[in-house]
Backbone as CSV, one residue per row, in Angstrom:
resi,resn,N_x,N_y,N_z,CA_x,CA_y,CA_z,C_x,C_y,C_z
1,MET,0.849,-1.175,0.000,0.000,0.000,0.000,0.898,1.244,0.000
2,PRO,0.764,2.114,-1.004,1.630,3.280,-1.098,1.340,4.320,-0.016
3,THR,2.312,5.220,0.170,2.160,6.317,1.123,0.971,7.173,0.731
4,LYS,0.226,7.606,1.739,-0.914,8.488,1.472,-0.398,9.900,1.245
5,LEU,-0.441,10.320,0.012,-0.049,11.676,-0.348,-1.296,12.410,-0.812
6,SER,-1.458,13.621,-0.336,-2.615,14.415,-0.754,-2.397,14.924,-2.175
7,ALA,-3.454,15.435,-2.760,-3.349,16.027,-4.096,-2.359,17.186,-4.074
8,ASP,-2.349,17.967,-2.993,-1.388,19.062,-2.864,0.041,18.533,-2.795
9,ASP,0.240,17.434,-2.055,1.565,16.815,-1.981,2.035,16.402,-3.371
10,LEU,1.163,15.762,-4.119,1.521,15.291,-5.462,1.843,16.454,-6.393
11,ARG,1.079,17.537,-6.288,1.362,18.725,-7.105,2.714,19.326,-6.721
12,GLU,2.971,19.400,-5.411,4.248,19.948,-4.947,5.417,19.094,-5.429
13,ILE,5.285,17.794,-5.312,6.346,16.888,-5.743,6.581,17.014,-7.243
14,THR,5.509,17.028,-8.011,5.640,17.155,-9.459,6.297,18.475,-9.835
15,SER,5.884,19.547,-9.182,6.465,20.863,-9.451,7.948,20.904,-9.090
16,ARG,8.284,20.353,-7.939,9.686,20.336,-7.508,10.551,19.502,-8.445
17,LEU,10.037,18.361,-8.883,10.791,17.523,-9.810,11.001,18.228,-11.147
18,ALA,9.970,18.891,-11.654,10.094,19.616,-12.919,11.105,20.752,-12.790
19,GLU,11.056,21.471,-11.680,12.004,22.562,-11.441,13.424,22.014,-11.329
20,GLU,13.579,20.916,-10.602,14.897,20.308,-10.455,15.436,19.840,-11.802
21,ALA,14.577,19.281,-12.637,15.001,18.842,-13.969,15.502,20.026,-14.783
22,ASN,14.801,21.143,-14.728,15.237,22.330,-15.467,16.576,22.841,-14.955
23,LEU,16.749,22.888,-13.642,18.019,23.336,-13.068,19.160,22.397,-13.441
24,LEU,18.906,21.104,-13.433,19.937,20.137,-13.809,20.296,20.247,-15.285
25,ARG,19.317,20.494,-16.137,19.602,20.698,-17.568,20.506,21.909,-17.758
26,GLU,20.195,22.994,-17.035,21.021,24.201,-17.128,22.439,23.938,-16.624
27,GLU,22.538,23.236,-15.490,23.848,22.919,-14.928,24.649,22.047,-15.888
28,LEU,24.004,21.066,-16.468,24.669,20.166,-17.401,25.141,20.922,-18.641
29,SER,24.311,21.782,-19.148,24.674,22.578,-20.315,25.866,23.490,-20.018
30,ALA,25.833,24.149,-18.860,26.933,25.041,-18.479,28.235,24.264,-18.297
31,THR,28.130,23.109,-17.669,29.322,22.291,-17.436,29.900,21.799,-18.752
32,GLU,29.043,21.303,-19.624,29.520,20.779,-20.907,30.065,21.884,-21.809
33,SER,29.556,23.102,-21.661,30.047,24.198,-22.506,31.449,24.655,-22.102
34,LYS,31.876,24.323,-20.891,33.222,24.694,-20.432,34.294,23.759,-20.981
35,MET,33.923,22.549,-21.333,34.906,21.554,-21.763,35.679,21.949,-23.018
36,PRO,35.017,22.437,-24.081,35.775,22.790,-25.281,36.830,23.878,-25.033
37,SER,36.526,24.831,-24.170,37.508,25.892,-23.923,38.739,25.342,-23.211
38,LEU,38.546,24.350,-22.359,39.707,23.721,-21.720,40.540,22.965,-22.745
39,HIS,39.891,22.309,-23.688,40.624,21.595,-24.733,41.376,22.569,-25.634
40,ALA,40.829,23.753,-25.840,41.426,24.728,-26.750,42.612,25.465,-26.139
41,ASP,42.690,25.509,-24.815,43.811,26.193,-24.173,45.129,25.552,-24.591
42,CYS,46.132,26.411,-24.823,47.439,25.856,-25.167,48.127,25.371,-23.890
43,ASP,48.917,24.338,-24.027,49.628,23.763,-22.894,51.056,24.303,-22.901
44,LEU,51.355,25.172,-21.934,52.672,25.777,-21.884,53.713,24.864,-21.242
45,ASP,53.324,24.134,-20.245,54.253,23.204,-19.605,53.478,22.071,-18.944
46,ALA,54.229,21.169,-18.346,53.610,19.988,-17.748,52.614,20.360,-16.654
47,ALA,52.891,21.408,-15.903,51.964,21.829,-14.849,50.632,22.284,-15.447
48,ASP,50.704,22.973,-16.598,49.474,23.403,-17.258,48.663,22.199,-17.731
49,VAL,49.357,21.205,-18.268,48.675,20.000,-18.737,48.011,19.298,-17.556
50,GLY,48.733,19.179,-16.454,48.181,18.529,-15.262,46.965,19.258,-14.736
51,ALA,47.040,20.579,-14.684,45.911,21.369,-14.199,44.714,21.218,-15.129
52,LYS,44.976,21.159,-16.438,43.890,21.004,-17.397,43.223,19.634,-17.236
53,VAL,44.031,18.594,-17.053,43.492,17.248,-16.883,42.622,17.179,-15.629
54,ILE,43.091,17.770,-14.549,42.315,17.775,-13.297,41.008,18.534,-13.488
55,ALA,41.071,19.681,-14.161,39.864,20.482,-14.402,38.875,19.725,-15.283
56,LEU,39.384,19.052,-16.317,38.495,18.272,-17.196,37.855,17.112,-16.443
57,GLU,38.631,16.442,-15.607,38.070,15.345,-14.816,36.988,15.844,-13.873
58,ALA,37.198,17.007,-13.268,36.193,17.581,-12.369,34.929,17.949,-13.149
59,LEU,35.089,18.531,-14.333,33.925,18.869,-15.162,33.170,17.616,-15.586
60,ARG,33.892,16.581,-15.965,33.236,15.330,-16.355,32.476,14.726,-15.183
61,ALA,33.086,14.766,-13.998,32.413,14.235,-12.809,31.149,15.032,-12.508
62,ASP,31.230,16.357,-12.622,30.052,17.205,-12.407,28.966,16.894,-13.432
63,ALA,29.371,16.731,-14.682,28.407,16.431,-15.743,27.771,15.060,-15.518
64,ASP,28.571,14.077,-15.138,28.032,12.736,-14.874,27.044,12.756,-13.716
65,ARG,27.383,13.465,-12.633,26.496,13.564,-11.479,25.182,14.221,-11.884
66,ALA,25.257,15.339,-12.611,24.047,16.043,-13.042,23.221,15.176,-13.990
67,ARG,23.888,14.475,-14.899,23.180,13.621,-15.861,22.473,12.468,-15.147
68,ASN,23.143,11.844,-14.186,22.532,10.737,-13.439,21.329,11.211,-12.625
69,LEU,21.482,12.351,-11.966,20.375,12.884,-11.179,19.222,13.298,-12.083
70,LEU,19.527,13.894,-13.219,18.477,14.257,-14.182,17.737,13.015,-14.661
71,ASP,18.465,11.946,-14.939,17.820,10.695,-15.350,16.870,10.187,-14.267
72,GLN,17.302,10.256,-13.003,16.447,9.814,-11.895,15.190,10.677,-11.795
73,VAL,15.372,11.977,-11.899,14.240,12.906,-11.799,13.258,12.664,-12.941
74,LEU,13.772,12.546,-14.160,12.896,12.341,-15.312,12.185,10.989,-15.252
75,ALA,12.836,9.983,-14.692,12.196,8.678,-14.537,11.111,8.716,-13.466
76,THR,11.276,9.582,-12.486,10.310,9.673,-11.389,9.050,10.433,-11.793
77,LEU,9.189,11.477,-12.584,8.042,12.333,-12.919,6.800,11.566,-13.364
78,PRO,6.883,10.645,-14.309,5.658,9.946,-14.722,5.117,8.969,-13.679
79,ARG,5.938,8.619,-12.684,5.495,7.665,-11.657,4.767,8.330,-10.497
80,VAL,4.917,9.652,-10.355,4.277,10.346,-9.228,2.768,10.140,-9.305
81,GLY,2.211,9.663,-8.201,0.774,9.436,-8.132,0.334,8.058,-8.580
82,THR,1.256,7.256,-9.109,0.903,5.888,-9.508,1.048,4.964,-8.300
83,PRO,0.461,3.787,-8.337,0.516,2.887,-7.178,1.929,2.518,-6.721
84,GLY,2.892,2.414,-7.606,4.250,2.032,-7.206,5.065,3.158,-6.608
85,TYR,4.623,4.387,-6.830,5.381,5.521,-6.299,5.244,5.543,-4.778
86,GLY,6.366,5.657,-4.095,6.338,5.699,-2.640,6.575,4.352,-1.982
87,GLN,6.927,3.358,-2.782,7.230,2.039,-2.236,8.716,1.778,-2.427
88,CYS,9.389,1.365,-1.355,10.827,1.105,-1.372,11.132,-0.035,-2.337
89,THR,12.083,0.194,-3.230,12.455,-0.833,-4.207,13.342,-1.909,-3.608
90,VAL,13.821,-1.692,-2.383,14.678,-2.683,-1.736,13.865,-3.607,-0.838
91,CYS,13.151,-3.037,0.119,12.438,-3.863,1.108,10.936,-3.960,0.850
92,GLY,10.408,-3.084,-0.003,8.987,-3.114,-0.314,8.110,-2.326,0.643
93,ASP,8.710,-1.788,1.699,7.935,-0.987,2.648,7.561,0.358,2.038
94,ILE,6.683,1.039,2.714,6.242,2.357,2.279,7.289,3.403,2.659
95,ILE,7.602,4.275,1.725,8.498,5.402,1.989,7.663,6.488,2.653
96,SER,8.182,7.066,3.714,7.403,8.057,4.453,7.104,9.295,3.607
97,ARG,5.993,9.905,3.910,5.563,11.130,3.234,6.641,12.199,3.346
98,ASP,7.205,12.377,4.555,8.232,13.405,4.754,9.458,13.156,3.876
99,ARG,9.850,11.893,3.751,11.009,11.576,2.900,10.695,11.867,1.439
100,LEU,9.507,11.509,0.993,9.132,11.778,-0.396,9.060,13.278,-0.678
101,LEU,8.593,14.032,0.286,8.545,15.487,0.094,9.953,16.083,0.082
102,ALA,10.863,15.493,0.863,12.232,15.998,0.921,13.065,15.547,-0.276
103,VAL,12.881,14.298,-0.677,13.658,13.712,-1.774,12.684,12.985,-2.700
104,PRO,11.962,13.735,-3.527,10.871,13.135,-4.296,11.301,12.048,-5.282
105,HIS,12.565,12.045,-5.683,13.021,11.032,-6.639,13.588,9.784,-5.958
106,THR,13.512,9.729,-4.623,14.043,8.564,-3.925,13.250,7.314,-4.260
107,GLU,13.944,6.198,-4.255,13.295,4.907,-4.494,13.429,4.001,-3.288
108,VAL,14.079,4.499,-2.226,14.285,3.669,-1.034,13.829,4.386,0.218
109,CYS,13.381,3.587,1.184,12.976,4.148,2.467,14.215,4.574,3.255
110,ILE,14.007,5.311,4.314,15.117,5.823,5.097,15.936,4.699,5.719
111,ASP,15.298,3.617,6.140,16.022,2.499,6.743,16.972,1.851,5.732
112,CYS,16.506,1.636,4.521,17.362,1.042,3.492,18.461,2.019,3.062
113,ALA,18.135,3.316,3.015,19.149,4.308,2.674,20.247,4.318,3.733
114,ARG,19.867,4.272,4.983,20.859,4.253,6.068,21.697,2.984,6.050
115,ALA,21.090,1.890,5.636,21.803,0.619,5.575,22.687,0.523,4.315
116,GLY,22.562,1.532,3.437,23.351,1.521,2.206,22.829,0.539,1.183
117,SER,21.554,0.268,1.233,20.958,-0.740,0.356,20.431,-0.190,-0.956
118,GLY,20.754,1.044,-1.283,20.251,1.519,-2.561,20.151,3.010,-2.682
119,GLY,20.696,3.774,-1.798,20.752,5.218,-1.982,19.925,5.941,-1.053
């Protein structure tokens, strides 16, 4: 049995997820737009090359994190309000209303998250 979420809760969750998706798209675009300029910089010495490699790795990590979170958010949006939304994918228990309002794209209850069973 899924968590009892009111119509207002569902609207809030949907709105927050849509807003988060837009912010993540912007972040991803900004991060990816920085990469070509790093590639275009001339390498004056080994220290410059090392700094560029570190900066590129950090940008890639940021882009990967944003892309993964965007994928989670976009996968969650159509599930909001459906019978499976709000049920832990690890233990099958109901995810609390407060947790869903705080982390609407979560797929695990707080107990499983604390146990490291899925995020």
